[in-house]
N, C-alpha and C positions, 0 to 999 in steps of 0.2 A: 482523456484517460480511454488506455483500452478497455477490452472488454475484460481478461482475466484479472486485468487491475484492477477495476471494477470488481469484479465478482471477491476476490478476495476480499476488498474491501468490507463488501459486503457480508462475508464471511464474520470477519473481527468485529464489526458492529454487532450482527446476530450472536454472537456466541459473548460477547462481554454482558447484552441486554441481558438473557437467559442464566447465564450464569447470576449476573448482580440480582433474578428475579428467584434465581433458588437459595442463593446465600440466607438473601430477605427472609425467604418463606423457611430456612433453618434458625434462621434468630427468633421469629416471629413461633415458633413450634414448642411450647414448653417442654412437650414429652422430651424432644428428637435432644432437644438442650440437656435435658436431663440425663437423659441414658449415655449422651455423650460427654459430659463435660461431667458433671455432679456426681453422678453414683461412679465411675471411675475415682475422683481423686473423695469420696467420702470413705468409699473403702479405704484407700491407704491413709487415710487420717484414721480411719477407727482398729486398723487391724497395727498397724507402728505405733500408734498408743495400746494398744495390750502389749503387743511386744516391746516393749519400751525400749530400753538401749542394748538391748543384747548382739553378740557380735560372735564372729564366725571364731575359729580357732587363728585364723589371718585378722584378725582383728579389724575385720569386715563389718558394718552395722548392716546387723539382718536386712535394714528397711532399700539397702541398696539393692537389693534382689525383690521386689516388690513393685516399682515402679514400672519397669518393661509389662510385667504379665494387664498390669490393672490398665498399661497407655495402650497397649496393642488391644483391649476389649473396646474401648472409644473408639480408637482406630476403626476397629471391624464395624463397632454398630454405626459410623460414620460413613463408610465406603459401602458397604454391605447393605445393613440395614435398611437406609434412606433410599438409597439409590434404588433398592428394589419398589420399596413403597412409593416412590417417589412416580416411579417412573411405570409402573403399575396405573398410578392416580390418573395421572398425564392420558394416557389412553382410555381409560374409564371415563372419565369426563370429556371423551369427546377433543382434548387439543392436544392432542400427535395429527389427529387428522387435520381439523385446521391446520396445524402448522406445515404439513404438510402440500396444503397450495399455496403458502406460500414463498415469495423469491428466496427460499435460504437452505444452503443445502441439510441435506436429510442428519448429517454427523455433529451438524451443534448443537441436539438436543443431549442425546446421549454426552458429547461431550462437554457441555455446561454444566450436567449431573454428577461429571466426574471432578471438572476443576473445584465445585461449590462443595464438592467430599474431602477433597486435598483441603482445603483452606478450613475445616472442620475437625478433618484429623490432626492436622499442625498444630491447630488449637489445642485438642484434645491433647499432645503429645508434650506441646509447651508449657500445660498449665500443669498435669500431673511431675512432668519433672521436675518446673520449678519451685510445686509444692513440696515434693521431697529433700532439691537442694537448699531448700529455707528451714524445712522444719525437722528433718531428719537427717542432716549429715551426708544425704546422696553426695557421691561425686561422681561429674560429668568425666567421663573417662575425653580426653580429646584425641589422645590419638585415634579411636574406636567412631569418633562423631563422623569421615563419611562413608562405614561401614554401616550406622545408625541412620545418615540419610538413604543410603541407597536400600537397605532393608525398608524402611518405611513407603518409599518410594513403590517397591514392586511389592510391597504388603498393601497400600492401597489398591494398586493393578490389579491386583488377584480378588482381592476382594469386590472390587466394582464391576468387575466383568463378571462371579459370580451373582452380582446383584441383580446386574441385567438379564443374566440367562434365567434367575429366578424371575424378574417382571414376566418375560418372554413365557414362561409355560405355568404361570399364576393366572386363572379365569377371571380375579376381579382383584381390584386394590387390596382388601381387607384380608384375603386369602394370601397376598403376599407378602403381607407386613406378619398375621402370625406367623407365616412361615418363617420368614425370616427371623424373628426374633425370637421363638419359639427355638431354631434352629443355635442359634447365636449363643443364648443363654444356658441349652444343652450342652453343647459341645464344649463349651468354655470350664466345665468342669472334668472333662476325659483331655483338655489341652494343654493342660501347666499355665493355666490364666486364672480360674480359682484353686487350684490344689497343684498350687505348686509341689512338686519332689514325688506328688503322695504314691504310695505303691497302690496305684490301678493294678485289679484282674490283668489278666494275659490280654483277655476278646476287647477290653476297653484301651488298652495299650495300643494295640494291631485299629483301633478305630481309630484314635488318636491320629497315630501315624499315618493311617489312606487321606487323612483330609488334611487343608492345608493350614487350620489354625493352630496347632500347634506347632507344626516347623516356623510359622509367623513368631508365636510366641518366643520360641527357641530362637531361633536366629536375634529378636530382638532383645533376649535375655543376655546373648554371647557379647552387644554390645555396651553394658553396662556392670559386667564383668572385670576386674580390677587385673585380670589376671592375666598374664601377656600375651601379644599377639596384636593384631589389627583390627579383630572383630567379624570378620570374614564368616561367613555361613556356608558356601558355593552349596552343599548338598540341599540345605533348607532353602535357598532362594530358588535352586530348580525347581523343587516341587512347586512354590510358588507362583514359576513361570508355566509349568507346564498346567496348574489348575487353575490361571488368567488364560491360556491361548486355550482349555478347553472352554471357560467361561465365553467367550467371543464367537468362538465358532458354534455356539447354543445359542447363544443370543441371535447372531445373526441369521440362523435357521427356522428360528422358532418366533422373531419379532414378526409386530405388527401394528398397524396403524388404527385401524376399526377395532373401536369397542367390542368385546368377545359378546358372543348371545342378543347381539343386537341388529339390524341393521342401520341402524343408524346411534348417533351419540346419546347417552342418557346424560343425564346431570346427576351427578350423586355427591354425598360431602365428603370432605377431606376423611384419610383412614383418623379415626380418632380412639380413645384409650377402650372408653364404654358410648357406644352407638348406640340412639334409642329406638330402634326402629321405625316403627310409626310416632309421627312427634305427634301427636295429641290423645292423652290416656283416654280409654272408653267412661265415660260417665252412666252410671243407671241413676235414674229420676226415683224409682219405688224398687223395695227390698230393704233386708232384715240390714246391721252393718256389718252380719256376716258377711253379708253376700259381698258388699261393696268391698268389703276388702276383702275376698276373695278375688274379686274383678282383677283391683287395680294389684297384687303380687301377681295374677298370671300377666299383665301387662307389663309389668318389668321385667320377669324372668321372661319374657318373647324376646324383648328388648335384651337380654343378656345371652340367649341360646344365638340369637346374634351376631354375637358380637366373638367370634374362636379365641380372640386374642388374651381376654380377660377371664371368659372358661375357662383357657390351657392355663392362665399362672394362680387363677386361684382354687381349679378343682386339680387336674391334674402337675401341675409342678409340684407343689405338696409332696405328693406323692412317688414321683422323681427322686425326690432328695430322701424322703425315709428309706427310699429300697437303695438309691445308691452309698449313703454317707456308709451303713456298714456294712454294706461289702466293703468300700475303701480301707476304714479305718479299724474292721475286724470286733472284738468283741470292748475294745473301750469301757470305761465307765466315766460316767458326768455326776457328779452332784449323789455318788452311790447305787446309781442304776446304771442299768445297760442303755449301752447309746442309741439301739434300740428306741427301747423304751420311752428314753427321755426325749429323745426326737419325736417320737409319737404327740407327747403331749406338745412338745413347742410346734410342729404343722397343724396344730387340730389350732391352738393361741396366735399362730400367723396368718390363715385362712380367715378366723373371724374377725380379725384386726383389719384386713386386704379388705375384704368383701364389704363391709360396713365401711369404712375410714378412706377409702380409695375408688371404692367403682359406685359406691352408690353416692356422694355428693358430687363425683362427674357426672354423670347420670343426670343430677339434677339440674346441675350449672349449663349443661350443654341444653338441655332445656329451655331454662331461661334466656341463654341467648339467644335462641331459635324463635321465641315470643310465646311459649305453649303456657310456660305459667301465669303470663298477663292476661292468655286468652280464657285461662281456667277458672278467671273470677268471673268470669259473664256464664259461668255451669253452676247448676246446681249441686259440683260437686265437692262440698267442704276439703282444704287445706290439708287438714289434718289426715284423711284417706289418704289421699296419692302420697304423701310422706310416710303414713305407716305404710301401705304398700309396699316403695321402695326398703324400706326397713325389711320388710318379711320375708323379699323376695332374696334379700340380701346373707337372712338368717336362713332361710330355704339351702342357698348355696351354700353359704357354710357346713351346715347338716351333712348336704348328698357330700362334700369332702370330705367331715368326719368319717363317713358311711366307708369311700371309698378308705380313705387312710386304716380305718380298723382291719378292712379287708385285709387289705397288704402288711397291715404289721401283726395280726393272731393268726394270719394263712403261713407268710413267710418268714419273718423275722421274729416268733418266738415273746412278742409283745403279749403281757397279759392284761385283761380289763375283768375285774369284778365286777358280775353282774350287778351286784346290790349297787355298787356306785355308780351304778349309770345316772340316775337322777340328777347324783352331784356334778355331773361331768355334762349332761343338760343342761342344768342352770347354770355351768360357769360357759357352756358357750352362747346362750340365751344375757345374758349377766353382758359379756363381752361386746355382743354384737349391736346390744343395747347403747351400750355405751360409747362405744367407736361410729356408732349410727348419728348420735346425739353431736359426738364433737369436731366430726364431718360435715354435719350440715351447720354447725357454730363456722366452721372457716369460710363454708359456701358462705355465709350471711354474712360474714366480716369484709369478704371480697365481693361484693356487689357488681361490681366492670368485669370480674375474671370471665372468661370464656373456657379458660380449663383449666383443675388446679390442683391436675395430677400433678407435678412439681414441686409444690407444696405439701399434699400430700404424702405421698409417695417416698417425698423426696425428704422428711421426717420419718415417716413409718421402719426405714431401712435400716436408718441410723439406730433406731430403737431398738428394731431386734434385736443387735450384736449387743447395747452395754442392756439387752433386758435379759441375756442370754438364751436368745429362741435359740441365734448361731452364736455355739461356740467356737473361741478361735484357740487351738493348741490348749497346755493344759495351768498358762500362766494367768493367776486371778486378774481380773478389773481392777482398774485405779480405783482408789478408794473415792474418790470423789464421783467418777463416774456409775460406782454402785448406788451410790447418797444421790443421784439426780434420777439413779433409773427407779429406785425404791419411793419417788413421788410421784412417779406417771405411772397411767393406769394398767400399759401391756405388761409389765414385769409381775402386778398383779392377778390379771388375768392366766399368765401363766404360770402362778403359784396356784390359783384356784383347779387351774386345769390337771398338774400333777398331784394335786391332794386327792384326787376323784381320779387317775391312773395309776398312784406310786402303789406298788405292790404291797411293800415294804409298812406304808400306812394301814391301821387301822382304823373301825368307825366307816361312818356313814359317805364320808370323804369330801364333807362342805368345807371349807373353808371362809369362815365366817368374816373375818378380817378382810382379803383380800375382796370378797364381797361386797362389803360397807367401801372400801375404797374404790373400787368401780360404779357403785348407786354415787357414790359422791360427786364421780367426777362425769356422771349421766346427767347429775341434777347443774353442775356448772356448764357442759353443754346446751340443754337445754333453756338457763336462762338465758344466755347471749343469744338462742334462735328467739327466744319470746322476743326479748330486748330490740331484739333487729329482723324482725320477721319481713318485715315490706322489701327487705333486700333480697328474699327468697325468689320474688315475682316481678 
């Protein structure tokens, strides 16, 4: 075999091996699988269920126009966020530097990540489309399938190129993942993905039109539109090509093999939703219980501060939603309140649940997988103080987010908060945080072999946010069965407790005793499960 032919065989073998590794990494990453596959599918199911069998004037189901934006989100998640995070992590762990010394072409490493992104993106597109066809009478416009394929390929190429560029610009893997995920979620609201056809302010329209996600969403939406034509959108596709070329240029100029800020490769952990920072908690042999608890809270908060992605979604993102929705939808009313007033209460409830039910158990599961909790048994620190510190940190973050929401709401959106009801609001937040912390720890105890439970906790929390009307979709009431189910679960009662403390039309001290009792009952159930399976938490 000649030398060129041998090199070609080596390149193909290396590309196949690296691609297989990347695909396996995606399959073993529950967070990636959730945001790429489960989250768009859940959005489609929830929104389509709430809208019901509504149709346009031409008799087309509204669901026909829901598949493409949610599929685009899954594709962008796979081809932009995962590529950026994966390439930055490979560089940070020194893998790229070691591969440089291997007898394989340089291009096989990014190419393998792009091929893996194509696989994940295609799967997201297929899952969402099949769900729409089977469940909601969505029709595939066969004459537009070629346009769909071209749009999908160019969209993946554009997003992957921008992911490589972001990985090249970011200093660490954590920064790359946080920026990529934060940018995608934020831009989805101004790019016809989460808010299709909304009357955005002009500056938001300009921002969306200047960036590629909106063009990807609109070009894909054209391929699902039953209107005459073949579904090609040359203007949008040209923008995708332009952004893709820009991403390739930036990636080519800024890419490097050496881990940033170090002369030699350093071993770091995979990017995760809630990394621990230091792996072992501080142990105090002497001191009062209050001192011990404050030390554990401080340690847990240190881990929170080192995870910018978790802090963004726990503190900054709810405030952005509170500011964005009233700007987009104006002075609409929800259950007799202004949209801003209602959303203020909803975001407080959402933050309390997110920090306690998602972030807290994920940090515990990560510590358990690293062996920290087993080593903790050999120290004088009782387990109850460790878990109390985690719960206290979750409550602290929730209260900080509440302060930010209050500043944004009262300062800019005419949200009203009666000082007399602040004790009721604080009690609702504490009760909700303790309740969801107990439930999150219960799930961690019931999954003793899991190394990550974000797909379970976040995968149940987000649908419940829609069912509990924290996130309100349109003017249609929820189906009766969904309202009944939500009424049995704690998130709806946490929202009611916060609404009772923040609704300006309600008189009295604002204590929702019935809802607080339900939260207490769920707290007791969660603690009972934790007590019965406490050995599984170590």
